[in-house]
C-alpha positions in Angstrom: -24.4 12.6 6.5 -23.5 9.2 5.3 -24.3 7.6 1.9 -27.8 6.9 0.6 -28.8 3.4 -0.7 -31.8 3.1 -2.9 -33.6 -0.1 -3.2 -36.8 -0.9 -5.3 -39.0 0.2 -2.5 -37.0 2.4 0.0 -34.1 4.8 0.3 -31.8 4.3 3.2 -30.1 7.6 4.2 -27.4 8.0 6.7 -25.6 4.7 6.1 -21.9 4.8 6.9 -19.8 1.8 5.6 -16.4 1.0 7.1 -14.0 -1.6 6.0 -11.6 -3.0 8.6 -9.2 -5.8 7.7 -11.4 -7.0 4.9 -14.7 -7.0 6.9 -17.4 -4.6 6.2 -19.3 -2.8 9.0 -22.3 -0.5 8.6 -23.6 2.2 10.9 -26.4 4.7 11.1 -25.0 8.2 11.1 -26.7 11.3 12.4 -24.9 14.6 12.2 -23.7 15.6 15.7 -24.2 12.2 17.3 -22.1 9.1 17.7 -22.5 6.2 15.2 -25.1 3.4 15.8 -23.8 0.0 14.7 -26.1 -1.9 12.5 -26.4 -5.8 12.2 -24.0 -7.7 10.0 -26.7 -8.6 7.5 -27.6 -7.7 3.9 -29.3 -4.3 3.7 -32.5 -5.8 2.4 -32.8 -8.3 5.3 -35.8 -7.5 7.4 -33.7 -7.6 10.6 -31.3 -5.0 9.2 -34.2 -2.8 8.0 -35.8 -3.0 11.4 -32.6 -2.0 13.2 -32.1 0.9 10.7 -35.6 2.0 11.3 -35.1 2.0 15.1 -31.8 3.9 14.8 -33.3 6.5 12.6 -36.5 7.1 14.7 -34.7 7.1 18.0 -34.2 10.5 19.7 -30.6 10.3 20.9 -31.0 13.5 23.0 -33.4 11.6 25.3 -31.7 8.3 25.5 -31.6 7.4 29.3 -28.8 4.8 28.7 -26.5 7.6 27.5 -26.6 9.6 30.8 -23.2 9.6 32.3 -21.8 7.4 29.6 -18.6 8.1 27.5 -20.9 8.5 24.5 -22.7 11.3 26.3 -19.3 13.0 27.1 -18.4 12.8 23.4 -21.8 14.1 22.3 -21.5 17.1 24.6 -17.9 17.8 23.5 -18.8 17.9 19.9 -21.3 20.7 20.6 -18.8 22.7 22.6 -17.3 26.1 21.6 -13.9 24.5 21.5 -15.1 22.2 18.8 -17.1 24.7 16.8 -14.3 27.3 16.8 -11.6 24.9 15.7 -10.4 24.8 12.1 -12.4 22.6 9.6 -9.5 20.1 9.3 -9.3 19.8 13.1 -13.0 19.3 13.5 -12.9 16.5 10.8 -10.1 14.9 12.7 -11.9 15.0 16.1 -15.1 13.7 14.5 -13.3 10.8 12.9 -11.5 9.6 16.0 -14.6 10.3 18.3 -16.6 7.9 16.1 -14.0 5.2 16.7 -13.8 5.8 20.4 -17.5 5.8 20.9 -17.7 2.4 19.1 -15.3 1.0 21.6 -16.1 2.9 24.9 -19.6 4.4 24.2 -21.6 2.6 26.8 -19.0 2.7 29.6 -19.3 5.2 32.4 -17.2 8.3 31.6 -15.8 8.6 35.1 -14.3 5.2 34.8 -11.8 6.4 32.2 -8.1 6.0 33.3 -4.8 6.9 31.5 -4.1 3.1 31.1 -7.2 2.9 28.8 -5.9 5.8 26.7 -2.5 4.2 26.3 -3.9 0.8 25.3 -6.2 2.6 22.8 -3.5 4.6 20.9 -2.0 1.7 19.0 -5.3 0.9 17.5 -5.2 4.1 15.5 -3.1 4.6 12.4 -2.6 8.2 13.5 -1.7 7.9 17.2 -0.8 11.6 17.6 -4.2 12.6 16.3 -5.9 10.1 18.5 -4.2 11.5 21.6 -5.1 15.0 20.6 -8.7 13.9 20.5 -8.5 12.2 23.9 -7.0 15.5 25.3 -9.8 17.4 23.8 -12.4 15.2 25.3 -10.8 15.0 28.7 -10.2 18.7 28.9 -13.9 19.3 28.1 -14.9 16.6 30.6 -13.1 18.2 33.5 -14.3 21.7 32.6 -17.9 20.5 32.7 -17.6 18.2 35.7 -18.2 15.0 33.6 -14.7 13.8 34.6 -12.8 14.2 37.8 -9.3 14.7 36.3 -7.7 15.0 32.9 -6.3 11.4 32.5 -4.9 12.2 29.0 -2.2 14.5 30.6 -0.6 11.4 32.0 -0.1 10.0 28.4 3.0 11.1 26.5 2.6 12.0 22.8 3.8 9.2 20.7 7.2 9.8 19.1 7.3 10.3 15.4 8.9 7.5 13.5 12.1 8.6 11.8 11.4 6.6 8.7 7.6 6.4 8.9 4.9 8.5 7.4 4.3 8.8 3.7 7.3 8.2 1.6 7.8 10.2 -1.5 7.1 8.7 -5.0 10.1 7.7 -7.1 10.5 8.6 -10.8 9.9 5.0 -11.7 6.6 4.9 -9.7 5.4 8.2 -11.3 6.1 6.7 -14.8 4.3 3.6 -13.9 1.3 5.4 -12.7 1.1 7.4 -15.9 1.4 4.2 -17.9 -1.4 2.6 -16.1 -3.8 5.7 -16.0 -4.1 7.4 -19.5 -5.0 10.9 -20.2 -8.7 11.6 -20.1 -9.4 9.9 -16.8 -10.3 11.7 -13.5 -7.6 9.6 -11.8 -4.9 10.8 -14.1 -6.1 14.5 -13.7 -6.1 14.2 -9.9 -2.6 12.6 -9.9 -1.2 15.4 -12.1 -2.6 18.2 -10.1 -1.3 16.7 -6.8 2.1 16.0 -8.5 2.7 19.5 -9.7 0.9 21.6 -7.0 2.2 19.8 -4.0 -1.0 20.6 -2.3 -2.5 18.6 0.6 -5.6 16.7 -0.4 -7.7 19.0 1.8 -6.6 21.9 -0.5 -6.4 20.0 -3.8 -10.1 19.3 -3.8 -10.8 23.1 -3.6 -8.4 24.3 -6.3 -10.1 25.9 -9.2 -9.6 28.3 -12.2 -10.9 31.3 -10.2 -7.7 31.1 -8.0 -5.4 32.0 -10.9 -4.2 35.6 -11.1 -1.3 36.8 -13.3 -0.3 33.3 -14.0 0.0 32.2 -10.3 -2.5 30.1 -8.5 -2.8 31.3 -4.9 -5.0 29.8 -2.2 -5.2 29.7 1.6 -4.7 26.3 3.1 -7.4 24.6 5.2 -5.0 23.2 7.8 -2.9 26.3 8.5 -4.9 29.2 6.9 -1.5 30.3 5.3 -1.1 31.1 1.7 0.5 29.0 -1.1 1.5 30.1 -4.5 1.8 27.8 -7.5 3.4 29.1 -10.8 0.5 28.0 -12.9 1.1 29.5 -16.3 3.8 32.2 -15.5 7.4 31.6 -16.4 8.9 28.9 -14.0 11.6 29.9 -11.6 15.0 28.5 -12.3 14.8 26.0 -9.6 11.7 24.4 -11.1 12.5 24.8 -14.8 13.0 21.0 -15.0 9.3 20.5 -14.1 8.1 22.4 -17.2 7.1 19.2 -18.8 5.3 18.0 -15.7 3.3 21.3 -15.7 2.4 20.9 -19.4 1.3 17.3 -18.7 -0.9 18.5 -15.8 -2.6 21.2 -17.9 -3.3 18.6 -20.6 -4.8 16.2 -18.1 -7.0 18.8 -16.6 -8.5 19.7 -20.0 -10.7 16.6 -19.6 -12.3 18.2 -16.6 -12.5 21.8 -17.9 -15.5 24.1 -17.3 -16.0 23.3 -13.6 -15.7 25.4 -10.4 -13.0 23.2 -9.1 -10.4 21.2 -11.1 -11.4 17.9 -9.6 -15.2 18.5 -9.6 -17.1 15.2 -9.1 -20.6 15.2 -10.6 -21.3 18.8 -10.0 -19.8 19.2 -6.5 -16.3 19.3 -5.0 -14.7 16.0 -4.5 -14.2 14.9 -0.8 -10.8 14.6 0.8 -11.4 11.0 1.7 -12.5 10.0 -1.8 -9.4 11.7 -3.4 -7.0 10.0 -1.0 -8.6 6.6 -1.6 -8.6 7.2 -5.4 -4.8 7.9 -5.5 -3.9 5.0 -3.1 -5.9 2.4 -4.9 -4.8 3.6 -8.3 -1.2 3.4 -7.2 -1.8 -0.3 -6.1 -3.2 -1.0 -9.5 0.0 0.4 -11.0 2.0 -2.0 -8.9 3.1 -0.2 -5.8 1.8 1.3 -2.5 2.0 5.1 -2.2 -0.2 7.9 -0.9 -1.4 11.2 -2.2 0.7 12.9 0.5 3.7 11.2 -0.8 3.4 13.3 -4.0 3.6 16.5 -1.9 6.9 15.1 -0.5 8.1 14.3 -3.9 7.6 17.8 -5.1 9.4 19.4 -2.1 12.3 17.0 -2.8 12.4 17.9 -6.5 12.4 21.6 -5.8 15.2 21.3 -3.3 17.2 19.3 -5.7 16.6 22.0 -8.3 18.3 24.4 -5.9 15.2 26.0 -4.2 15.7 27.4 -0.7 13.5 26.6 2.2 11.6 29.9 1.7 11.0 29.1 -2.0 9.7 25.6 -1.2 7.4 26.8 1.6 6.0 29.5 -0.7 5.0 26.9 -3.3 3.9 24.1 -1.0 2.6 26.2 1.9 4.6 24.5 4.6 4.0 26.6 7.7 7.6 26.7 9.1 10.9 26.6 7.5 11.9 23.7 9.8 9.4 21.5 8.0 11.3 21.7 4.8 14.8 22.0 6.2 15.3 18.3 5.7 14.6 18.5 2.0 17.2 21.2 1.4 19.8 19.6 3.6 19.3 16.3 1.8 19.6 18.1 -1.6 22.7 20.0 -0.4 24.5 16.6 0.2 23.4 15.3 -3.1 24.3 18.6 -4.9 27.9 18.4 -3.5 28.3 15.3 -5.7 26.2 15.7 -8.8 25.2 19.5 -8.8 21.8 21.0 -9.1 19.1 20.3 -11.7 20.0 23.6 -13.3 23.7 22.5 -13.6 22.8 19.2 -15.2 20.3 20.9 -17.7 22.3 24.1 -18.4 21.3 25.4 -21.8 18.2 23.4 -22.0 15.9 26.0 -20.5 15.7 29.7 -19.8 13.4 29.8 -16.7 12.9 33.2 -14.9 12.8 33.8 -11.2 9.2 33.6 -9.8 8.1 36.1 -7.2 5.3 35.0 -4.8 2.2 37.1 -4.8 -0.1 38.0 -2.0 
């Protein structure tokens, strides 16, 4: 459910706040149903409270206005077997994009949907590939249940990935600037150091905890792929990662401030959410003077492992990349650099005595 807001007299539950281009929008959120937009008024305004009460007391299952609408299609699709049997990360992605689509098309008749509407909608999302996947999910369900005459999403091509887009890796200067701005002892610093050394996606980082460490290796199954990842937590580092020994020591020191919890990034007695972790790192980076994302730290680690001489197999064992093709560009780039300056081991020969690390199942 959404957040709860407690006033002097009443507690408002199920409020979802969204900020777009500097403007704040509020909705009533009911699990399993589209969002209901609330007035652009202070939350203690009588008109806002009246709209909130109406939204909360309404029975969306019996809403006659929803019959045959796009919102009704979405509502049914989110109760389908396809949705319930999808991975947790996929369901979260569908839910996020469905909320945005209902806001724009909810009251329109579902059978009026055409491929041109889908094409026009894609650029409105920061993740066009995920938005089209959501459209295809909805249209496929609509055809199967006779809510749509044909699958209009099949006429829309998947957007091409930008060659230089995505989440750029962090530079060494940016890592240093972040550490200067956020001292040891803060939750922000601890989260940064965990992401920096683990290379985990934020969906996995929020779940990592002491109970996953066996024999000095932290092993976990990823939310997105269900595949394993192995992080050399306290065992001897492999040669290709020996130059990261100081980073590992810094991470352990940063996590000491949050010790004694089920997960390393525990937030007030419960696991931190993916969204809050991503927002924390992004906003903290901006305060440190640059724009970077949590996912950029994952790319930074893969790059550093490759530059240390790691193979695609070794990188994917640590970061959990599902296919070797995903990490090939890191190793190829490192091979070109290595031809000129050598590996990290070559540059630091005699400074460490790392041992080869074997992944564990």
